[in-house]
C-alpha positions as CSV (number, residue, x, y, z in Angstrom):
1,M,6.4,26.7,9.5
2,R,6.7,24.5,12.5
3,T,4.0,22.2,14.1
4,L,4.0,21.0,17.7
5,L,1.9,17.9,18.3
6,S,1.5,18.2,22.1
7,D,0.8,15.5,24.6
8,G,0.2,12.4,22.5
9,L,0.8,8.8,23.4
10,V,3.5,8.2,20.8
11,I,4.1,4.7,19.4
12,T,7.6,5.5,18.0
13,M,8.5,2.2,16.3
14,D,12.1,3.2,17.0
15,R,14.8,0.6,17.6
16,T,13.7,0.1,21.2
17,R,10.0,0.3,20.3
18,R,9.4,3.1,22.8
19,V,5.8,4.1,23.7
20,L,5.7,7.3,25.6
21,R,3.7,10.4,26.4
22,A,5.5,12.9,24.3
23,D,5.5,16.1,22.2
24,I,6.5,15.9,18.5
25,L,8.0,19.0,17.0
26,V,7.9,19.1,13.2
27,E,10.0,21.5,11.2
28,G,9.4,21.6,7.5
29,D,8.9,18.1,6.2
30,R,10.8,16.3,9.1
31,I,10.5,15.5,12.8
32,A,12.8,17.8,14.7
33,A,12.3,16.2,18.1
34,V,10.3,13.7,20.1
35,T,10.4,14.7,23.7
36,P,8.6,13.5,26.9
37,H,5.6,15.7,27.6
38,E,5.9,17.9,30.6
39,E,2.8,19.5,32.1
40,G,3.2,23.3,32.2
41,A,6.4,23.4,30.2
42,S,6.9,26.5,28.1
43,R,6.0,26.4,24.4
44,P,7.6,28.0,21.4
45,E,6.1,31.4,21.1
46,E,6.4,32.2,17.4
47,D,5.6,30.6,14.1
48,V,4.4,27.3,15.7
49,D,1.1,25.7,15.0
50,V,0.3,23.9,18.3
51,V,-2.0,20.9,18.0
52,E,-3.2,19.7,21.4
53,L,-3.7,15.9,21.4
54,H,-4.8,15.4,25.0
55,G,-3.5,11.8,25.1
56,M,-4.5,10.7,21.6
57,T,-2.3,8.0,20.1
58,V,0.3,8.9,17.4
59,I,1.6,6.2,15.1
60,P,3.9,6.3,12.1
61,G,1.9,6.6,8.9
62,L,1.0,3.2,7.5
63,V,2.8,2.0,4.4
64,Q,0.8,-0.1,1.9
65,A,3.2,-2.5,0.4
66,H,1.0,-3.5,-2.6
67,M,-2.0,-1.8,-4.2
68,H,-4.0,-1.2,-7.3
69,V,-5.6,2.2,-6.9
70,T,-6.9,1.9,-10.4
71,Q,-9.4,-0.7,-9.1
72,A,-11.0,1.4,-6.4
73,L,-14.0,2.1,-8.7
74,F,-14.5,-1.7,-9.2
75,R,-15.4,-2.7,-5.6
76,G,-18.6,-4.7,-5.6
77,L,-18.2,-5.5,-9.3
78,C,-15.8,-8.4,-8.9
79,D,-17.0,-10.4,-5.9
80,D,-17.1,-14.1,-5.3
81,L,-14.6,-15.2,-8.0
82,A,-11.3,-17.0,-7.9
83,L,-8.2,-15.1,-9.0
84,M,-8.0,-16.0,-12.7
85,E,-11.7,-15.7,-13.3
86,W,-11.6,-12.4,-11.3
87,L,-9.0,-11.1,-13.7
88,R,-10.4,-12.4,-17.0
89,E,-14.1,-11.9,-16.5
90,R,-14.1,-8.6,-14.6
91,T,-10.9,-6.8,-13.5
92,W,-9.1,-6.8,-16.9
93,P,-12.1,-5.7,-18.9
94,L,-12.9,-3.0,-16.4
95,E,-9.2,-1.8,-16.3
96,A,-9.2,-1.7,-20.2
97,A,-12.3,0.5,-20.1
98,H,-10.7,3.2,-18.0
99,D,-10.0,6.5,-19.6
100,R,-7.7,9.2,-18.1
101,Q,-10.6,10.8,-16.3
102,S,-12.0,7.6,-14.7
103,N,-8.5,6.5,-13.7
104,A,-8.0,9.8,-11.9
105,A,-11.4,9.4,-10.2
106,S,-10.4,5.9,-9.0
107,A,-7.0,7.1,-7.7
108,R,-8.6,10.1,-5.9
109,L,-11.2,7.8,-4.3
110,A,-8.5,5.4,-3.1
111,A,-6.4,8.3,-1.8
112,M,-9.4,9.6,0.2
113,E,-9.8,6.2,2.0
114,L,-6.1,5.8,2.5
115,I,-5.6,9.2,4.1
116,R,-8.7,8.7,6.3
117,S,-7.3,5.4,7.6
118,G,-3.8,6.7,8.5
119,T,-1.9,5.5,5.4
120,T,0.8,7.9,4.2
121,S,2.7,5.8,1.7
122,L,1.9,3.1,-0.9
123,I,3.5,0.9,-3.5
124,D,1.1,0.8,-6.4
125,M,1.0,-1.5,-9.4
126,G,-0.7,1.0,-11.7
127,T,-2.4,0.0,-14.9
128,T,-1.5,-0.4,-18.6
129,L,-3.1,2.9,-19.7
130,H,-3.3,6.4,-18.3
131,E,-0.6,6.0,-15.6
132,D,0.0,9.8,-15.7
133,A,-3.4,10.3,-14.2
134,I,-2.4,8.3,-11.0
135,F,0.8,10.3,-10.6
136,E,-1.1,13.6,-11.1
137,V,-3.6,12.7,-8.4
138,M,-1.0,11.6,-5.9
139,A,1.1,14.7,-6.5
140,E,-2.1,16.8,-5.9
141,V,-3.3,15.0,-2.7
142,G,0.1,14.7,-1.1
143,L,0.6,11.0,-0.5
144,R,4.0,9.3,-0.7
145,G,4.6,6.3,-2.9
146,L,6.2,4.1,-5.5
147,F,4.1,4.0,-8.7
148,G,4.6,2.3,-12.0
149,K,2.8,1.5,-15.2
150,C,1.6,-2.1,-15.2
151,M,3.5,-4.0,-18.0
152,M,1.9,-6.8,-20.0
153,D,2.6,-8.1,-23.5
154,M,1.2,-11.7,-23.4
155,G,-2.2,-13.3,-22.7
156,D,-4.9,-14.2,-25.3
157,E,-7.7,-14.0,-22.7
158,M,-7.1,-10.3,-21.7
159,P,-8.5,-7.3,-23.6
160,S,-6.3,-6.2,-26.4
161,L,-6.0,-2.7,-24.9
162,M,-4.3,-4.3,-21.9
163,R,-1.7,-6.0,-23.9
164,E,1.1,-4.0,-25.6
165,E,4.1,-4.8,-27.7
166,A,7.1,-5.1,-25.4
167,A,9.0,-2.3,-27.2
168,E,6.1,0.2,-26.8
169,C,5.6,-0.8,-23.2
170,L,9.3,-0.1,-22.5
171,R,9.3,3.2,-24.3
172,E,6.3,4.4,-22.3
173,T,7.8,3.2,-19.0
174,E,11.0,5.1,-19.8
175,R,9.0,8.2,-20.5
176,L,7.2,7.9,-17.2
177,I,10.4,7.4,-15.3
178,R,11.8,10.6,-16.8
179,R,8.6,12.5,-16.1
180,W,7.8,11.3,-12.6
181,H,10.6,9.7,-10.7
182,M,11.5,11.9,-7.7
183,A,8.7,14.3,-8.4
184,G,7.0,16.2,-5.5
185,N,10.3,16.7,-3.6
186,G,11.0,13.0,-3.8
187,R,7.5,11.9,-2.6
188,L,6.7,10.2,-5.9
189,R,9.1,7.6,-7.2
190,Y,9.0,5.0,-9.9
191,A,8.9,1.2,-9.5
192,V,9.1,-0.9,-12.6
193,A,6.0,-3.1,-12.6
194,P,5.6,-6.1,-14.9
195,R,2.3,-7.6,-13.7
196,F,3.2,-11.3,-13.4
197,V,4.9,-14.1,-15.2
198,P,1.9,-15.4,-17.2
199,S,1.3,-11.9,-18.7
200,C,4.9,-11.0,-19.6
201,S,7.3,-12.4,-22.2
202,E,10.9,-13.1,-21.2
203,K,11.9,-10.3,-23.4
204,L,9.7,-7.9,-21.4
205,L,10.8,-9.4,-18.0
206,F,14.5,-9.2,-18.9
207,S,14.2,-5.6,-20.2
208,A,12.1,-4.5,-17.2
209,R,14.7,-6.0,-14.9
210,D,17.6,-4.2,-16.7
211,M,15.7,-0.9,-16.8
212,A,15.0,-1.0,-13.1
213,R,18.6,-1.9,-12.1
214,Q,20.2,0.6,-14.5
215,N,18.1,3.4,-13.0
216,G,18.3,2.3,-9.4
217,L,14.6,1.6,-9.2
218,R,12.5,-1.1,-7.3
219,L,11.0,-4.1,-9.2
220,H,7.4,-4.8,-8.3
221,T,5.4,-7.8,-9.4
222,H,3.1,-10.6,-8.3
223,A,4.1,-14.1,-7.4
224,S,2.6,-17.4,-6.3
225,E,-0.8,-16.0,-5.3
226,N,-3.0,-18.9,-6.5
227,L,-2.7,-22.6,-7.3
228,G,-4.0,-22.0,-10.8
229,E,-1.3,-19.4,-11.4
230,I,1.4,-21.8,-10.1
231,A,0.2,-24.5,-12.5
232,L,0.2,-22.0,-15.4
233,V,3.8,-20.8,-14.6
234,E,5.0,-24.3,-14.4
235,K,3.4,-25.0,-17.8
236,L,5.0,-21.9,-19.3
237,C,8.4,-22.0,-17.6
238,H,8.9,-25.6,-16.5
239,E,9.6,-24.7,-12.9
240,R,8.0,-23.2,-9.9
241,N,7.2,-19.5,-9.9
242,V,9.7,-18.1,-7.3
243,R,12.5,-20.4,-8.6
244,Y,11.9,-19.0,-12.1
245,L,11.9,-15.5,-10.8
246,D,15.1,-16.0,-8.9
247,R,16.8,-17.5,-11.9
248,I,15.9,-14.5,-14.1
249,G,17.0,-11.9,-11.4
250,Y,13.7,-11.1,-9.8
251,T,14.8,-11.6,-6.2
252,G,16.8,-9.3,-4.0
253,E,16.6,-6.3,-1.7
254,D,15.2,-4.2,-4.5
255,V,12.4,-6.6,-5.4
256,I,8.8,-6.5,-4.0
257,L,6.8,-9.7,-4.7
258,A,3.1,-9.4,-3.9
259,H,1.4,-12.4,-2.2
260,C,3.9,-15.4,-2.1
261,I,1.3,-17.8,-0.7
262,W,2.2,-21.1,-2.4
263,L,5.9,-21.6,-1.7
264,D,7.9,-24.7,-1.2
265,G,10.8,-24.9,1.2
266,E,13.4,-24.0,-1.5
267,E,11.4,-20.9,-2.6
268,K,11.1,-19.7,1.0
269,R,14.9,-20.1,1.4
270,L,15.5,-18.1,-1.8
271,L,13.4,-15.2,-0.6
272,A,15.0,-15.2,2.8
273,E,18.6,-15.5,1.5
274,T,18.2,-12.7,-1.1
275,G,16.3,-10.4,1.3
276,T,13.4,-10.1,-1.1
277,H,10.4,-8.1,0.2
278,V,7.0,-9.9,0.4
279,A,3.8,-7.9,0.3
280,H,1.2,-9.7,2.3
281,C,-2.4,-8.9,1.3
282,P,-4.6,-10.7,3.8
283,S,-8.1,-9.5,2.9
284,S,-7.5,-9.9,-0.8
285,N,-6.1,-13.4,-0.4
286,T,-8.9,-14.6,1.8
287,K,-11.7,-13.1,-0.4
288,L,-10.3,-14.7,-3.5
289,A,-9.8,-18.0,-1.5
290,S,-6.1,-17.9,-2.6
291,G,-4.8,-18.9,0.7
292,I,-2.7,-17.4,3.5
293,A,0.9,-16.4,3.0
294,P,3.3,-17.8,5.7
295,V,4.7,-14.4,6.5
296,T,5.8,-15.1,10.1
297,E,7.9,-18.0,8.9
298,L,9.3,-15.9,6.0
299,A,10.2,-13.0,8.3
300,A,11.8,-15.4,10.8
301,M,13.9,-16.8,8.0
302,G,15.0,-13.3,6.9
303,A,12.7,-12.1,4.1
304,G,11.2,-8.6,4.3
305,V,7.5,-8.4,4.9
306,G,5.0,-5.6,4.4
307,I,1.2,-5.4,4.4
308,G,-0.9,-4.3,1.4
309,L,-4.5,-3.7,0.6
310,D,-4.2,-4.9,-3.0
311,G,-7.2,-4.1,-5.3
312,A,-11.0,-4.1,-5.6
313,H,-11.7,-6.1,-2.4
314,N,-14.3,-3.8,-0.8
315,H,-12.2,-1.7,1.6
316,M,-9.0,0.3,1.7
317,D,-8.8,0.7,5.5
318,G,-5.1,0.2,6.3
319,L,-5.8,-0.3,10.0
320,M,-8.3,-3.1,9.4
321,E,-5.7,-4.8,7.2
322,V,-3.1,-4.8,10.0
323,R,-5.6,-6.6,12.3
324,Q,-6.5,-9.1,9.5
325,A,-2.9,-9.9,9.0
326,S,-2.4,-10.8,12.6
327,L,-5.6,-12.9,12.9
328,L,-4.9,-14.9,9.8
329,Q,-1.4,-16.0,11.0
330,K,-3.0,-17.2,14.2
331,A,-5.5,-19.2,12.1
332,L,-2.8,-20.5,9.8
333,T,-0.5,-21.7,12.6
334,H,-3.2,-22.6,15.2
335,D,-1.1,-20.4,17.6
336,P,-2.7,-17.4,19.2
337,K,0.7,-15.9,19.8
338,A,1.6,-15.9,16.1
339,L,2.2,-12.4,14.6
340,P,1.6,-10.5,17.8
341,A,0.5,-6.9,17.6
342,M,3.9,-5.3,17.7
343,Q,5.2,-7.4,14.8
344,A,2.0,-6.7,12.8
345,L,2.6,-3.0,13.2
346,E,6.2,-3.4,12.3
347,F,5.2,-5.1,9.0
348,A,2.7,-2.2,8.4
349,T,5.2,0.5,9.0
350,L,8.9,-0.5,9.0
351,G,8.4,-3.4,6.7
352,G,6.7,-1.3,4.1
353,A,9.3,1.4,4.4
354,A,12.0,-1.1,3.8
355,A,10.2,-2.4,0.7
356,M,10.1,1.1,-0.6
357,G,13.8,1.5,0.0
358,Q,13.1,4.4,2.3
359,A,13.7,2.9,5.8
360,E,16.0,5.7,6.7
361,D,13.3,8.3,6.1
362,I,9.9,6.7,7.1
363,G,8.4,3.9,9.1
364,S,9.1,5.3,12.6
365,L,8.7,8.5,14.6
366,E,12.2,9.8,15.3
367,A,14.1,13.0,15.0
368,G,15.4,13.5,11.5
369,K,12.8,11.3,9.8
370,K,10.1,12.5,7.6
371,A,7.0,13.8,9.4
372,D,4.6,11.0,8.1
373,L,2.2,10.1,10.9
374,A,-1.4,9.5,11.9
375,V,-3.2,10.6,15.1
376,L,-5.9,8.3,16.5
377,D,-8.6,9.0,19.1
378,M,-9.0,5.7,20.8
379,D,-11.8,6.9,23.1
380,M,-14.5,5.4,20.9
381,P,-17.1,2.7,21.6
382,H,-15.2,0.0,19.6
383,S,-11.8,0.8,21.2
384,L,-12.9,1.2,24.8
385,P,-12.4,0.5,27.7
386,S,-8.7,1.4,28.0
387,F,-7.8,0.2,31.4
388,G,-4.8,-2.1,31.5
389,R,-4.6,-2.2,27.7
390,D,-1.3,-2.3,25.8
391,A,-1.2,0.7,23.4
392,V,0.0,-1.3,20.4
393,Q,-2.4,-4.1,20.9
394,R,-5.2,-1.6,21.2
395,V,-4.3,0.0,17.9
396,V,-3.8,-3.3,16.0
397,Y,-6.8,-5.2,17.3
398,Q,-9.3,-2.3,17.8
399,A,-8.5,0.7,15.6
400,T,-10.2,1.4,12.3
401,R,-10.4,4.5,10.1
402,E,-13.1,5.8,12.5
403,N,-10.4,6.5,15.0
404,V,-8.2,8.6,12.7
405,V,-8.3,12.4,13.5
406,H,-5.2,13.7,11.7
407,T,-3.0,12.4,8.9
408,M,0.3,14.1,8.0
409,V,2.8,13.6,5.2
410,D,6.0,15.5,4.8
411,G,5.0,17.7,7.7
412,R,1.8,18.7,5.9
413,F,-1.7,17.8,7.2
414,L,-3.7,16.0,4.5
415,Y,-6.5,15.3,7.0
416,R,-7.0,17.4,10.1
417,D,-9.8,17.2,12.6
418,R,-11.4,14.6,10.4
419,K,-11.6,16.9,7.4
420,F,-9.7,16.5,4.1
421,L,-7.4,19.4,3.3
422,T,-6.2,18.3,-0.1
423,L,-9.4,16.6,-1.5
424,D,-12.9,17.8,-2.1
425,E,-14.9,15.0,-0.4
426,K,-18.3,15.5,-2.0
427,G,-16.7,16.2,-5.4
428,T,-14.5,13.1,-5.2
429,L,-17.5,10.8,-4.3
430,A,-19.7,12.2,-7.0
431,A,-16.9,11.9,-9.6
432,A,-16.3,8.3,-8.5
433,E,-20.0,7.4,-9.0
434,A,-20.1,8.9,-12.5
435,A,-16.8,7.4,-13.5
436,C,-17.8,3.9,-12.4
437,A,-21.0,4.1,-14.4
438,A,-19.0,5.2,-17.5
439,V,-16.4,2.5,-17.1
440,M,-19.1,-0.2,-16.8
441,M,-20.8,1.0,-19.9
442,R,-17.5,1.0,-21.9
443,A,-16.8,-2.5,-20.5
444,G,-20.2,-3.8,-21.7
445,L,-21.7,-4.0,-18.2
446,S,-25.0,-2.3,-17.4
447,P,-24.7,-0.3,-14.2
448,A,-27.6,-0.9,-11.8
449,P,-29.3,2.3,-10.5
450,S,-27.3,3.9,-7.7
451,F,-28.8,3.5,-4.2
452,F,-28.1,7.2,-3.6
453,S,-28.1,10.2,-5.8
454,R,-25.8,13.1,-5.1
């Protein structure tokens, strides 16, 4: 089957960053051609699904560089807390209370919002238990991503169900790699995911590192998110977080470090020289009052940068997060030109693709690349007027999920004409409500009556 997306304003994100009125021909799971649109030109006559865009904006699918889809059920339950309290008092107890069904409901709810906001790929931290449920949902709904069981074997203040013996954690990780890596025609891949230094013994960190490198997988962990975390790592390891990670082999082009807010000059240099990927999570970091990662500085030095939504922080709208990233760098540097729109969109597409190790396949709209894209109708009250507006600035500073009309992954529409094709919308929402109530009860929290009944 072939699909022709006709007459769109295409933000290609190719090497020259072309923006042009064009047609995109999709054959199978890849883009066959991006050609300037010509009024009245002849169309392919057979076996082509022609989608008339009438000037709507086409962007590469957004790539979320760091997420916890297992936490989608928890939004509104973990508000107004600092990081370590947020983890100990709410997030870890709630994660421990998941069963396979509730974890699937959480992943499906997250997938719905991601697809609706033009996200086509994600790097997910997973959870200790029931990781198969996340893979199964993502295989079903059609998103692309790196997924991995969250690995933890230390921490007296976390629920016992979240903490495993290192040997058992590694055995389960190895099973998941064999079962899921490269599933879905390569859409689903494994990333080895120790949670962060304070929750992992050196035995587990070293073994996870070796397992990733021996299997050619990405390493995905958290680093330097919060001052309390920094102090705890220094107490445990007698050195700063990123210096310790570098010493034990957790830097390099195959490593994704989420957050990286509190860095000294030497740590910034290490990240840049090793080409380590930093996943910047602006809304999460501001809500937890953790700080603002210096991502424009890190990118200028040579580190890779992507943008991520993180966990239960009230929305999973990828387009809103691109805007937030740009605005926070302006506030951090007191420079209105910091992280301009084009660079912010680069982080959200090409930067995430590089973090996934798939820059040759995704992140831009070019012939030969995977057909992962989103189509936006920018003729809406919050994104008008259009006169004299730069197309990229308009997307970055004005677009939200309300603008998204179509989302495609691997040449397949997951969302078309604002309707989900791989998800039952009403069923997903009802299941999320029921699963959240069940998780809260198992965690010892009494759910308040729902505002709505379905």
